[in-house]
C-alpha positions in Angstrom: -15.9 26.7 44.9 -12.3 26.4 43.8 -11.0 28.6 41.0 -8.4 27.5 38.4 -5.8 30.1 37.5 -6.2 31.2 33.8 -2.5 30.2 33.0 -3.2 26.6 34.2 -6.3 26.5 32.0 -4.2 27.8 29.1 -1.4 25.2 29.4 -4.0 22.4 30.1 -5.6 23.3 26.8 -2.3 23.1 25.0 -1.6 19.7 26.6 -4.9 18.3 25.4 -4.5 19.7 21.9 -1.0 18.4 21.3 -0.8 15.4 23.5 -0.4 12.0 21.8 -3.8 11.0 23.2 -5.6 13.9 21.5 -5.8 12.3 18.1 -8.0 9.5 19.3 -10.1 11.8 21.4 -10.9 14.0 18.4 -11.5 11.0 16.2 -8.8 12.3 13.8 -10.7 15.5 12.9 -8.8 18.1 11.0 -6.4 15.4 9.7 -6.2 13.9 6.3 -6.8 10.2 7.0 -6.4 7.3 4.5 -6.0 3.5 4.5 -4.7 1.3 1.7 -5.5 0.5 -0.9 -6.0 4.1 -2.0 -9.6 5.0 -2.7 -9.4 5.7 -6.5 -11.8 5.1 -9.3 -9.9 2.0 -10.4 -10.9 1.5 -14.0 -12.6 -1.5 -15.5 -10.4 -3.0 -18.2 -11.3 -3.5 -21.9 -11.0 -7.3 -22.0 -12.4 -10.3 -20.1 -12.7 -11.1 -17.4 -14.2 -7.9 -15.9 -11.9 -6.5 -13.3 -10.4 -3.3 -12.1 -6.8 -2.4 -12.4 -4.2 0.2 -11.6 -0.5 -0.5 -10.9 3.1 0.6 -11.4 2.5 4.0 -9.9 4.6 7.2 -9.9 3.8 10.5 -8.1 5.3 13.9 -8.8 4.7 17.2 -7.1 4.2 19.9 -9.7 3.0 23.4 -9.4 1.4 22.9 -6.0 -0.3 19.6 -6.6 0.6 15.9 -6.5 0.1 14.0 -9.8 -0.4 10.2 -9.7 0.1 8.1 -12.9 -0.5 4.4 -13.1 -0.8 1.6 -15.7 -4.0 1.0 -17.7 -5.9 3.9 -16.1 -6.9 6.0 -19.2 -5.7 9.1 -17.4 -4.2 10.1 -14.1 -5.1 11.8 -10.8 -4.3 15.1 -9.0 -4.4 15.9 -5.3 -3.5 18.9 -3.1 -2.8 16.7 -0.1 -2.2 13.0 -1.0 -5.6 12.2 0.4 -8.4 13.3 -2.0 -7.7 12.5 -5.6 -9.4 13.9 -8.7 -9.3 11.8 -11.9 -8.2 13.5 -15.1 -9.1 11.5 -18.2 -6.6 11.9 -21.0 -6.7 11.1 -24.7 -3.8 13.3 -25.9 -1.2 10.8 -24.6 -1.2 8.1 -27.2 0.4 5.6 -24.9 -1.8 6.3 -21.9 -3.4 2.8 -22.1 0.0 1.2 -21.7 1.9 0.0 -18.7 4.4 1.5 -16.2 4.7 5.2 -16.9 7.3 7.6 -15.7 7.1 11.4 -15.4 9.8 14.1 -15.2 9.6 17.7 -14.1 11.9 19.8 -16.3 12.0 23.4 -17.3 8.5 24.2 -15.8 6.9 21.3 -17.7 5.9 17.7 -17.0 7.1 15.0 -19.3 5.4 11.5 -19.7 6.9 8.3 -21.0 5.3 4.9 -21.0 6.5 1.4 -21.7 7.1 0.3 -25.2 7.9 2.7 -28.0 10.0 5.7 -26.7 7.3 8.3 -27.3 7.5 11.2 -24.9 4.7 13.8 -24.2 4.8 17.2 -22.5 2.5 19.6 -20.8 2.7 22.7 -18.6 -0.8 22.3 -17.3 -1.7 18.6 -16.5 -5.0 19.6 -15.0 -6.3 20.2 -18.5 -5.3 16.8 -19.8 -3.8 18.3 -23.0 -0.3 16.9 -23.8 1.8 17.4 -26.9 4.4 15.1 -28.5 7.8 16.2 -27.2 9.7 14.9 -30.2 11.6 12.0 -28.7 15.0 11.0 -30.0 15.5 8.2 -27.5 16.3 5.1 -29.5 15.7 2.2 -27.1 12.4 0.4 -26.8 12.0 -0.4 -23.1 9.6 -1.5 -20.4 9.2 0.1 -17.0 11.1 3.3 -17.6 12.1 5.7 -14.9 13.3 9.3 -15.3 15.8 10.9 -12.8 17.0 14.4 -12.7 20.2 15.0 -10.6 21.1 18.1 -8.6 23.4 19.3 -11.4 20.6 19.2 -14.0 21.7 16.0 -15.7 18.9 13.6 -16.6 19.0 9.8 -16.6 16.7 7.1 -17.8 16.4 3.7 -16.3 14.4 0.7 -17.4 14.0 -3.1 -17.0 11.2 -5.7 -16.8 12.5 -9.2 -17.4 13.2 -12.6 -15.9 16.5 -12.6 -17.9 17.6 -9.1 -18.8 19.1 -6.7 -16.2 18.0 -3.3 -15.0 19.7 -0.7 -17.4 20.5 3.0 -17.3 21.8 5.8 -19.5 22.2 9.6 -19.4 19.9 11.5 -21.8 19.6 15.0 -23.0 16.1 16.4 -22.3 16.8 19.4 -24.5 17.6 17.2 -27.5 14.6 14.9 -27.5 16.0 12.8 -24.6 18.7 11.5 -27.0 21.2 9.1 -25.2 24.5 10.5 -24.0 26.9 7.5 -24.1 26.1 3.9 -24.0 23.5 2.2 -21.7 25.0 0.3 -18.8 24.0 -2.8 -16.9 23.1 -1.8 -13.3 21.2 -4.7 -11.6 21.3 -8.4 -12.5 19.2 -11.3 -11.1 20.4 -12.9 -7.9 17.6 -15.2 -6.8 20.2 -17.7 -5.6 21.4 -15.2 -3.0 18.3 -13.1 -2.3 15.2 -15.3 -1.6 12.7 -12.4 -2.1 13.7 -12.4 -5.9 12.4 -15.9 -6.3 8.8 -16.2 -7.7 5.9 -18.1 -6.1 3.2 -17.5 -3.5 5.9 -18.2 -0.9 9.0 -17.8 -3.1 8.9 -21.5 -3.7 9.3 -21.8 -7.5 12.5 -22.9 -9.2 12.3 -20.5 -12.1 13.9 -17.0 -12.2 11.7 -14.2 -11.0 11.1 -10.8 -12.7 13.3 -7.9 -11.8 11.6 -4.7 -12.9 10.2 -1.2 -12.1 13.4 0.8 -11.3 13.3 4.1 -9.5 16.1 6.3 -8.1 16.5 8.9 -5.4 19.6 10.7 -4.0 20.4 11.2 -0.3 23.6 12.7 1.2 25.4 12.3 -2.2 24.5 8.7 -2.6 22.2 7.2 -5.2 19.5 4.7 -4.1 18.4 2.6 -7.0 15.3 0.6 -6.3 13.8 -2.4 -8.2 10.9 -4.7 -7.9 10.8 -8.5 -7.7 9.7 -11.3 -8.2 6.2 -10.8 -9.8 3.3 -8.4 -9.6 0.7 -11.2 -8.9 2.2 -12.2 -5.5 1.8 -10.8 -2.0 5.6 -11.1 -1.7 6.1 -8.5 -4.5 8.4 -5.9 -3.0 11.1 -3.3 -3.8 14.8 -3.7 -3.0 17.7 -1.4 -3.1 21.2 -0.9 -4.5 23.4 2.1 -3.6 26.2 3.9 -5.5 28.3 7.0 -5.5 27.3 7.6 -9.2 24.0 7.6 -11.0 25.2 4.9 -13.4 27.0 2.8 -10.8 28.6 0.5 -10.1 25.9 -0.4 -7.5 26.1 -2.4 -4.3 23.2 -4.4 -2.8 21.6 -3.0 0.4 21.5 -6.0 2.8 18.2 -4.8 4.4 16.3 -5.2 1.1 13.5 -5.4 0.4 12.8 -2.0 1.9 9.1 -2.0 0.7 7.5 -5.3 1.6 3.9 -6.3 2.7 3.2 -10.1 2.5 0.4 -10.1 5.1 -2.7 -8.2 6.3 -5.9 -7.4 4.5 -4.1 -6.7 1.2 -0.5 -7.5 0.3 2.1 -6.4 -2.1 4.3 -3.3 -2.1 6.4 -3.6 -5.3 7.1 -1.6 -8.4 6.9 1.7 -6.6 8.2 5.2 -6.6 9.8 7.0 -3.7 9.2 10.8 -3.5 9.1 13.7 -1.1 6.0 15.6 -0.2 5.9 19.4 0.0 7.1 19.3 3.6 10.1 17.1 2.9 8.6 13.8 4.2 9.4 10.7 2.2 6.6 8.5 0.7 6.6 5.3 -1.3 3.7 4.6 -3.7 3.6 1.0 -4.9 1.5 -1.8 -6.4 -0.7 -4.0 -4.3 -2.3 -7.2 -5.5 -5.6 -9.0 -5.6 -4.9 -11.2 -8.7 -7.9 -13.5 -8.4 -9.9 -12.7 -11.6 -6.7 -11.9 -13.5 -3.0 -11.8 -12.7 -3.1 -8.0 -13.3 -6.0 -7.3 -11.0 -4.1 -4.8 -8.8 -4.5 -1.7 -6.6 -2.2 1.1 -5.4 -0.8 1.7 -1.9 0.8 4.7 -0.3 3.3 4.1 2.5 5.2 6.5 4.9 8.9 6.2 4.1 12.1 7.5 5.7 15.8 7.5 5.8 16.9 5.8 9.0 19.7 7.0 11.3 22.1 4.8 9.4 21.2 6.3 6.1 19.1 3.4 4.8 15.7 3.7 3.1 12.7 2.0 4.8 8.9 2.2 4.6 6.1 1.6 7.0 3.9 -1.0 5.4 2.6 -3.5 8.0 -0.3 -1.3 9.4 -0.8 0.7 6.2 -4.1 -1.0 5.5 -5.3 0.4 8.8 -6.2 4.1 9.0 -3.2 6.5 9.1 -2.9 10.3 8.7 -1.1 12.5 6.1 1.1 14.9 8.1 0.7 18.7 7.4 4.3 19.4 8.4 7.8 17.8 8.4 7.9 14.9 10.9 10.3 12.2 12.0 8.8 9.2 10.1 11.4 6.9 11.5 9.8 7.2 14.9 6.2 7.8 13.6 4.4 5.5 11.2 1.4 8.0 11.1 -0.9 5.4 12.6 -4.0 6.6 14.5 -3.9 3.5 16.7 -7.4 2.4 15.6 -7.7 -1.3 15.8 -9.5 -3.7 13.5 -12.8 -4.6 15.3 -14.5 -6.7 12.7 -12.1 -9.5 12.2 -13.6 -12.9 12.8 -16.8 -11.5 14.5 -20.2 -13.0 13.9 -21.4 -11.8 10.5 -24.8 -12.3 8.8 -26.3 -11.2 5.5 -29.6 -10.9 3.7 -28.5 -13.6 1.4 -25.3 -15.1 -0.1 -24.0 -17.2 -3.0 -22.4 -20.6 -2.4 -18.6 -20.0 -1.9 -19.2 -16.4 -1.1 -20.6 -16.6 2.4 -20.7 -13.7 4.8 -17.6 -14.8 6.8 -15.6 -14.1 3.7 -16.2 -10.4 4.3 -14.4 -10.1 7.7 -11.5 -12.5 7.2 -9.0 -9.7 6.5 -8.2 -11.3 3.1 -8.9 -9.3 -0.1 -8.7 -12.5 -2.2 -12.0 -13.7 -0.8 -15.4 -11.9 -0.7 -19.1 -12.1 0.2 -21.7 -11.9 -2.5 -25.4 -11.5 -2.0 -27.8 -13.5 -4.1 -28.7 -10.4 -6.1 -27.9 -6.8 -6.7 -31.3 -5.5 -5.6 -31.8 -2.7 -3.1 -32.2 -4.1 0.4 -29.4 -6.6 0.3 -27.4 -6.2 3.5 -24.4 -7.4 5.5 -24.2 -7.1 9.3 -21.4 -7.4 11.8 -21.9 -8.2 15.5 -18.9 -6.9 17.4 -20.0 -9.0 20.4 -20.2 -6.0 22.8 -20.4 -2.2 22.4 -17.1 -0.8 21.1 -16.0 2.6 19.9 -16.1 2.8 16.1 -14.0 5.5 14.5 -14.0 4.5 10.8 -15.4 2.0 8.3 -13.7 0.9 5.1 -16.0 -0.3 2.4 -14.3 -2.6 -0.2 -16.7 -3.5 -3.0 -16.0 -6.7 -5.0 -18.0 -6.1 -8.2 -19.2 -9.7 -8.2 -20.6 -10.9 -11.6 -20.1 -7.5 -13.2 -19.7 -7.4 -17.0 -18.6 -3.8 -17.3 -15.8 -2.7 -19.6 -13.8 0.5 -19.9 -14.8 3.3 -20.2 -17.8 2.4 -18.1 -17.8 3.3 -14.4 -20.0 2.5 -11.5 -21.0 4.3 -8.3 -22.4 2.3 -5.4 -25.2 3.7 -3.3 -25.9 2.5 0.2 -26.3 3.4 3.8 -24.4 2.3 6.9 -26.3 1.8 10.2 -25.4 1.1 13.8 -27.4 -0.5 16.6 -26.8 -1.5 20.2 -29.4 -4.3 20.2 -29.8 -5.4 16.6 -33.4 -4.0 16.5 -33.3 -0.2 16.6 -31.0 1.2 13.9 -29.4 4.6 13.3 -28.0 5.7 10.0 -24.4 6.9 10.4 -23.4 7.1 6.7 -25.7 8.0 3.9 -24.5 7.3 0.3 -27.9 7.1 -1.3 -27.1 10.0 -3.6 -23.5 9.0 -4.3 -22.2 9.5 -7.9 -18.5 8.8 -7.4 -16.8 5.6 -8.3 -15.3 4.7 -5.0 -14.5 1.0 -4.6 -12.3 1.2 -1.4 -13.7 4.1 0.6 -12.4 4.7 4.1 -15.2 6.6 5.9 -14.0 8.4 9.1 -17.1 9.1 11.1 -17.8 12.7 12.0 -18.7 11.5 15.5 -17.3 8.2 16.8 -20.0 5.7 17.7 -20.2 3.4 20.7 -22.1 0.5 19.2 -22.3 -3.3 18.9 -23.8 -3.8 15.4 -22.8 -2.3 12.1 -24.8 -2.9 8.9 -24.4 -1.9 5.3 -27.5 -1.9 3.1 -27.6 -1.6 -0.7 -30.0 1.1 -2.0 -29.4 0.9 -5.8 -29.8 -1.8 -8.4 -26.3 -3.3 -8.9 -25.3 -4.6 -12.4 -24.2 -7.9 -10.8 -24.3 -9.0 -7.1 -23.9 -6.6 -4.2 -20.6 -7.8 -2.8 -17.7 -6.8 -0.5 -14.2 -8.0 -0.2 -14.4 -6.9 3.4 -16.5 -4.7 5.6 -13.7 -3.4 7.8 -14.5 -1.6 11.1 -11.9 0.3 13.0 -11.8 1.7 16.6 -11.2 0.5 20.1 -12.6 -2.6 21.8 -12.0 -1.2 25.3 -10.8 -4.5 26.6 -7.5 -6.2 27.7 -4.5 -6.3 25.4 -3.6 -9.8 24.2 -1.2 -11.9 26.1 2.5 -11.2 25.2 4.3 -13.9 23.2 7.0 -15.2 25.5 9.3 -16.7 23.0 10.0 -17.6 19.3 11.4 -20.9 18.1 13.5 -20.4 15.0 14.9 -22.8 12.5 17.0 -21.9 9.5 16.9 -24.5 6.7 20.3 -26.3 6.6 20.0 -26.9 2.9 18.7 -23.5 1.9 19.6 -20.5 4.1 17.1 -18.3 2.3 14.4 -20.2 4.3 13.7 -19.5 8.0 10.8 -21.1 9.9 9.4 -19.7 13.1 6.8 -20.9 15.5 5.5 -19.8 18.9 2.9 -20.7 21.5 -0.6 -19.3 20.9 -1.5 -16.6 23.3 -4.9 -15.8 24.8 -7.2 -13.0 23.7 -5.2 -12.7 20.5 -6.5 -12.1 16.9 -3.1 -12.3 15.3 0.6 -11.5 15.3 3.1 -9.1 13.8 6.4 -10.7 13.0 9.3 -8.2 12.6 12.8 -8.7 11.3 15.9 -7.0 10.2 19.6 -7.5 9.6 20.5 -5.1 12.5 19.5 -5.5 16.1 18.0 -2.0 16.3 16.5 -2.0 12.8 13.6 -4.5 12.6 12.1 -2.6 9.7 10.3 -5.4 7.8 7.1 -7.0 9.1 4.4 -9.4 8.3 0.9 -9.5 9.9 -0.3 -13.1 10.5 -4.0 -13.6 11.3 -4.1 -17.3 11.7 -1.9 -20.0 13.2 1.3 -19.7 15.2 3.8 -20.7 12.4 5.5 -18.8 9.7 7.8 -19.9 6.9 9.7 -17.1 5.1 11.6 -18.0 1.9 12.5 -14.4 1.1 15.6 -14.0 3.3 19.1 -13.2 2.1 21.2 -16.4 2.0 24.3 -14.8 3.6 22.6 -12.4 6.1 21.9 -12.9 9.8 18.6 -11.7 11.2 17.0 -10.4 14.3 13.3 -11.0 15.0 10.5 -9.9 17.3 6.9 -10.8 17.5 3.9 -8.8 18.7 0.4 -10.0 19.5 -2.7 -7.9 18.7 -6.4 -7.8 19.1 -9.2 -5.2 18.9 -7.8 -3.5 22.0 -4.2 -2.9 20.7 -0.8 -4.4 20.3 1.4 -6.1 22.9 5.1 -5.7 22.0 7.3 -8.8 22.1 11.0 -9.3 22.7 13.8 -9.6 20.2 15.7 -12.8 19.3 18.9 -13.2 17.4 19.5 -16.0 14.9 22.9 -17.0 13.4 24.3 -20.1 11.9 21.0 -22.0 12.4 21.2 -21.5 16.2 19.2 -19.2 18.4 21.2 -17.0 20.9 
């Protein structure tokens, strides 16, 4: 018998532990793993129609915890790790039911300001939910405020939410009721004629002016990065752009790679009206608004995206695969080279799906189309209603995301609802094994990502309701992640590109369909080595983008993907309506 030297065993163990393959082998254990939208107790609203909402988020790190504030939530959340969030209801902030809050850490306290009347509240212990009036002397009524504290201790306040008025800013004195110091100045005006992404519409097609809103500012290497959202919260093309300056009150210059936060495709879209912050390790993150906007324009969710400063000092965020599972680092990492993905693929898209029952217009296939705007609804909310996906062959399942749709609910705030169910797997569709048991669940979790303790090699996945639902048992999607253990899709050989001669903000692309492909990832950027924006396209081989800068030239690439992984494509350069 051969013996292996102990040193070889030692180094072999280190390789397995730290190799890039180890994370999939361990099923992501000992990592904090999430997928967008964040799994929060999104609150039902007070008015009709019944829908959940949270939007316009801001996150601050304060006394060892992250605190997340959002519109229309009746409180806020705390987290030690950006993964698990605890809801803190709050009645002491009179404006807590309003829109678009901002918070500021100053002198060992946390300050809160919402849209509307300039009333500011203060606490030294947000976990208790007790805030006091800070005695504001700020005189402007404003919408979408944003605090910023500079390295020298000076504090500024920015605001703006209009299809006419600009983004504004002014210095304030936090020790004198946040009274203005000097006059407010204009910082960002509307430029939809130059920047297509500022134009409203499902595909930026409308002729009216969009909304510029939701400012936020960070500082990097002595420069001020002022972000703003456009063109409207109800669109998948809602994103955040950037201006940069040497001074907090400008003048500001447009950053050509805008928008830096943008997610028009995938299961859920939208990445606008956000807030950029650093975690306790120094990594950048961008928290932003995602959209459903079916029952109501303001039916929205919250997304968290890895962000980074690129080698050329520009701010970017990883959004395209953010509705797939990714991990929260427990140390400082290079996020420019690492999007925190676990490389788990979507297994459920387009597969054969059946159900115990369904309503007309809400058939089972609506629950695996990778589109949050459609959903399956059973004929009732009774225990025993089920939805089943056939993967076609045994595949490795690492995680399941359950996205409940609350069909025919009539609940209003402050009511909450906790679903109860089981998830089963089977290799033959006859003998079933329970892999997730939520029959005693008492948490309101409408978008739970469940990472399995032990990955399953299985063909069938089924979710079964175990509790009377005050409506119909329904899911936006039953999303299954893992590895299909098959061939990668065929690589896309080429892209055909046409820039509209009458409107250079419009670029149309098409390509030949490739075999064994579920969809495509189109990437673009204004620099050859900086293709930082991307759109996931699940159907067809054509894309029309109306969100480009009129005077910019672009590089493109296209990848193909399926349940087995992503096949990278090549880059193509476009200029003056010609491909080179």
